[in-house]
N, CA and C of each residue as an Amber inpcrd file, in Angstrom:
protein
   237
 106.3070000 -60.2410000   4.2560000 106.2610000 -61.4200000   3.0250000
 108.3060000 -61.4890000   3.0710000 107.9900000 -63.2350000   2.5990000
 109.0260000 -63.9490000   3.0660000 109.1780000 -64.6790000   1.6420000
 110.3300000 -64.5420000   1.6250000 111.1380000 -65.0790000  -0.1710000
 112.6010000 -65.8000000   0.4730000 112.4620000 -66.8330000  -0.3730000
 113.3870000 -68.3080000   0.0290000 114.0270000 -68.3280000  -1.4820000
 115.2540000 -68.3470000  -1.5910000 115.8830000 -68.7600000  -2.5280000
 116.4430000 -70.2180000  -2.0700000 116.1950000 -71.1900000  -2.7020000
 116.5650000 -72.5940000  -2.8810000 117.6270000 -72.0840000  -3.8770000
 118.9750000 -73.1440000  -2.9240000 119.9430000 -73.4990000  -4.3830000
 120.8010000 -73.6700000  -3.2740000 121.9390000 -74.5110000  -3.5420000
 123.2910000 -75.0940000  -3.3740000 124.6510000 -74.3790000  -2.6870000
 124.1850000 -73.1340000  -3.7720000 125.3190000 -72.5030000  -3.6260000
 125.8540000 -72.0920000  -5.6240000 125.8160000 -72.6060000  -6.1410000
 125.8060000 -72.4380000  -7.4710000 125.8920000 -71.0540000  -7.8120000
 125.9760000 -70.6430000  -8.8210000 126.6530000 -69.2730000  -9.3130000
 125.1650000 -68.3780000 -10.0900000 123.7680000 -69.4730000 -10.5240000
 122.4080000 -69.1850000 -10.7610000 121.8770000 -69.0620000  -9.3620000
 122.0190000 -69.8180000  -8.2750000 121.4960000 -69.3710000  -7.0720000
 122.1030000 -68.4930000  -6.5820000 123.1730000 -67.6670000  -6.2070000
 123.5490000 -66.5490000  -6.4170000 123.5820000 -65.2490000  -7.2580000
 122.9130000 -65.6490000  -8.2110000 122.0560000 -64.7560000  -8.9820000
 120.6890000 -64.0680000  -8.4950000 120.3530000 -65.2360000  -9.2060000
 118.9420000 -65.7050000  -8.3510000 119.1600000 -64.0310000  -6.9530000
 119.8070000 -64.7720000  -6.2440000 119.3080000 -63.8910000  -4.2520000
 120.0450000 -62.6100000  -4.7330000 120.8250000 -62.1980000  -5.7230000
 121.1710000 -60.5830000  -5.6120000 119.6130000 -59.9060000  -6.8940000
 119.7440000 -60.9130000  -7.2530000 118.1340000 -59.7860000  -8.5180000
 117.4610000 -59.9320000  -7.3100000 116.7610000 -60.9970000  -6.7290000
 115.8460000 -60.6320000  -5.6610000 115.9020000 -59.3620000  -5.0800000
 117.0490000 -59.3350000  -4.7350000 117.1300000 -57.8960000  -3.6820000
 117.1070000 -56.6360000  -4.1470000 117.7000000 -56.8290000  -5.7200000
 117.3720000 -55.9910000  -6.7180000 115.9150000 -55.5880000  -6.6170000
 115.2090000 -56.3310000  -7.4030000 113.7980000 -56.1070000  -7.4560000
 112.9620000 -55.7040000  -6.4330000 113.3450000 -55.8910000  -4.9040000
 112.4470000 -55.4100000  -3.6800000 113.0020000 -54.5190000  -3.9090000
 114.1750000 -53.6750000  -3.9240000 114.5720000 -52.2900000  -3.8620000
 113.9390000 -51.2440000  -4.7430000 113.7370000 -51.7180000  -5.9450000
 113.4170000 -50.7200000  -7.2090000 111.9270000 -51.2320000  -6.9930000
 111.1990000 -51.8750000  -6.3770000 109.5130000 -52.1520000  -5.8650000
 109.4040000 -51.6890000  -4.6930000 110.6300000 -51.4000000  -3.6920000
 110.3340000 -50.8260000  -2.7070000 109.2210000 -51.5200000  -1.8270000
 110.0220000 -52.9650000  -1.7140000 108.4980000 -53.9680000  -1.1340000
 109.7530000 -54.3730000  -0.3330000 109.3320000 -54.4010000   1.2100000
 110.0100000 -55.1000000   1.9960000 109.6600000 -56.3250000   2.6520000
 111.0870000 -57.2710000   2.7370000 110.9110000 -58.6360000   2.6400000
 111.9150000 -59.3290000   3.6580000 111.7080000 -60.4440000   4.2050000
 112.4050000 -61.4490000   4.4590000 113.0850000 -61.9780000   3.7530000
 114.4130000 -62.0660000   3.1110000 114.7520000 -62.7030000   2.2390000
 115.8330000 -64.0560000   2.9130000 115.1220000 -65.5100000   2.5200000
 116.7390000 -66.3690000   3.0430000 117.3900000 -66.9160000   1.9110000
 118.1310000 -67.6870000   2.4350000 118.9300000 -67.9460000   0.9690000
 119.0890000 -69.4320000   1.7550000 118.1180000 -70.2910000   1.5560000
 117.9780000 -71.9870000   1.6130000 118.8590000 -72.7160000   0.9050000
 120.0100000 -73.1830000   1.8290000 121.2130000 -74.2100000   1.0980000
 120.6360000 -75.7180000   1.4590000 120.5700000 -76.2870000   2.3420000
 119.8830000 -77.5420000   2.8120000 119.2670000 -78.3100000   1.7090000
 119.7870000 -79.2350000   1.1840000 119.2560000 -80.4360000  -0.1360000
 117.8200000 -80.6040000   1.6070000 118.1210000 -81.2250000   1.9370000
 117.0430000 -81.4990000   2.6450000 115.6090000 -81.3390000   2.4720000
 115.9140000 -79.6700000   3.3640000 114.9540000 -78.5400000   3.0240000
 114.5570000 -78.4660000   0.9040000 115.4700000 -78.3970000   0.6730000
 115.2450000 -77.8840000  -1.1400000 113.9940000 -78.6670000  -1.5930000
 114.3050000 -79.8220000  -1.2580000 113.7290000 -81.6380000  -1.9200000
 112.5210000 -81.4400000  -1.4860000 112.0360000 -80.9050000  -0.1310000
 111.0830000 -80.4110000   0.6100000 109.8770000 -80.0060000  -0.1700000
 110.2040000 -78.6380000  -0.8270000 109.9620000 -77.9580000  -1.2960000
 109.1850000 -78.7280000  -3.2950000 109.9050000 -80.0350000  -3.1020000
 109.4870000 -80.6390000  -4.7730000 110.4470000 -79.9940000  -5.9570000
 111.0790000 -79.4280000  -5.7910000 111.5760000 -79.0870000  -6.7690000
 112.4430000 -80.0170000  -7.1700000 112.9500000 -80.0850000  -9.0410000
 113.8330000 -80.8910000  -9.2750000 114.7750000 -80.0000000  -9.8060000
 115.2550000 -78.8350000 -10.0100000 116.5670000 -78.0910000 -10.7910000
 116.7510000 -76.8000000  -9.7650000 117.4430000 -77.0260000  -9.3100000
 117.4300000 -75.3550000  -8.9250000 118.0990000 -74.0450000 -10.0330000
 118.0030000 -72.9760000  -9.5810000 117.3280000 -72.1660000  -8.1870000
 116.1630000 -72.1820000  -8.3400000 115.2950000 -72.4650000  -6.9180000
 114.3260000 -72.4650000  -6.7950000 113.9510000 -70.9620000  -6.2000000
 112.6290000 -70.3530000  -6.2300000 112.1850000 -69.2300000  -5.5220000
 111.1000000 -69.5570000  -5.1350000 110.9660000 -68.8290000  -3.6000000
 109.2900000 -69.6780000  -3.2080000 108.8080000 -68.4070000  -2.4730000
 107.6080000 -67.9620000  -2.4790000 107.3720000 -66.7380000  -1.6500000
 106.0790000 -67.1010000  -0.7730000 106.5190000 -66.8480000   0.0710000
 104.8670000 -67.1920000   1.3760000 104.8440000 -68.2260000   1.1200000
 105.5420000 -69.4440000   1.5350000 105.7720000 -70.9340000   0.9420000
 105.0660000 -71.5620000   0.2020000 104.8460000 -70.6310000  -1.1520000
 104.4790000 -71.1080000  -2.3400000 105.8730000 -71.3150000  -3.7970000
 106.0570000 -72.5170000  -4.0910000 107.1830000 -72.5910000  -5.4180000
 106.2200000 -71.5520000  -6.1370000 107.3000000 -70.7430000  -7.1590000
 106.7350000 -69.8280000  -7.6930000 107.4180000 -69.9910000  -9.0150000
 109.1660000 -70.3320000  -8.5030000 109.6430000 -70.6410000  -9.9940000
 111.0340000 -72.0510000  -9.5630000 111.4820000 -72.0590000 -10.0470000
 112.4940000 -73.6870000 -10.6170000 113.1930000 -73.7280000 -11.4840000
 114.3670000 -73.5040000 -11.6000000 115.3390000 -74.5780000 -12.9760000
 116.2260000 -73.0010000 -13.6080000 115.6900000 -71.5580000 -13.1990000
 116.1180000 -70.7470000 -13.7730000 116.2930000 -69.2830000 -12.8290000
 116.9790000 -68.1950000 -14.2750000 117.2660000 -67.0430000 -13.4150000
 116.3260000 -66.1060000 -14.5240000 115.4560000 -65.9450000 -13.8530000
 114.0050000 -64.6460000 -14.4140000 115.5630000 -63.3150000 -14.8030000
 114.0490000 -62.9500000 -15.7910000 115.0590000 -61.5580000 -15.6200000
 114.9160000 -60.2920000 -14.6700000 115.0190000 -59.4460000 -14.6590000
 114.4570000 -58.1730000 -13.1280000 112.9630000 -58.1050000 -13.9300000
 112.7410000 -57.5820000 -14.5390000 111.1490000 -57.4330000 -15.5380000
 110.2720000 -58.5610000 -14.7870000 110.6060000 -59.8050000 -15.0970000
 109.5980000 -60.8520000 -14.8330000 109.9580000 -61.3260000 -13.2630000
 111.3180000 -60.9220000 -12.7240000 110.9650000 -61.2720000 -11.3620000
 110.1420000 -59.9960000 -10.3210000 110.4060000 -58.6510000 -11.3690000
 109.4350000 -57.9930000 -10.6530000 107.9510000 -58.1460000 -10.5690000
 107.7570000 -59.0630000 -11.7870000 106.1560000 -59.6550000 -12.0420000
 105.5350000 -60.4150000 -10.8430000 106.3190000 -61.2140000 -10.8450000
 106.2140000 -62.2570000  -9.8270000 106.1180000 -61.6980000  -8.1000000
 107.0910000 -61.1630000  -8.3880000 107.1850000 -60.7900000  -6.7010000
 105.7930000 -60.1020000  -6.2530000 105.5450000 -58.7730000  -7.5020000
 104.0020000 -58.6070000  -7.6460000 102.7460000 -59.2400000  -7.0170000
 102.8080000 -60.1020000  -8.4740000 101.9320000 -61.2310000  -8.4270000
 102.0440000 -61.9930000  -7.1760000 102.1800000 -62.3030000  -6.4190000
 103.1090000 -63.0470000  -5.3120000 102.2850000 -62.5790000  -4.0250000
 103.0900000 -61.2410000  -3.8960000 103.2280000 -60.5920000  -2.3990000
 102.0680000 -61.1310000  -1.6310000
């Protein structure tokens, strides 16, 4: 499983990255988590607001930081 956190380094982007790692630990799921900060690559995913979350090359969230509970549900759905 590959998870990308899209964002240029804002506080919400960093929070989402930490939350993803916490959720993965709680779910006991191994994944490759990548923080993508290149604006051209971020734009390539078609999101208009960061942070963005991409699981296995599918955009599953953008523009907000979900709760840990919601994040775990998203990861389970798209793994």
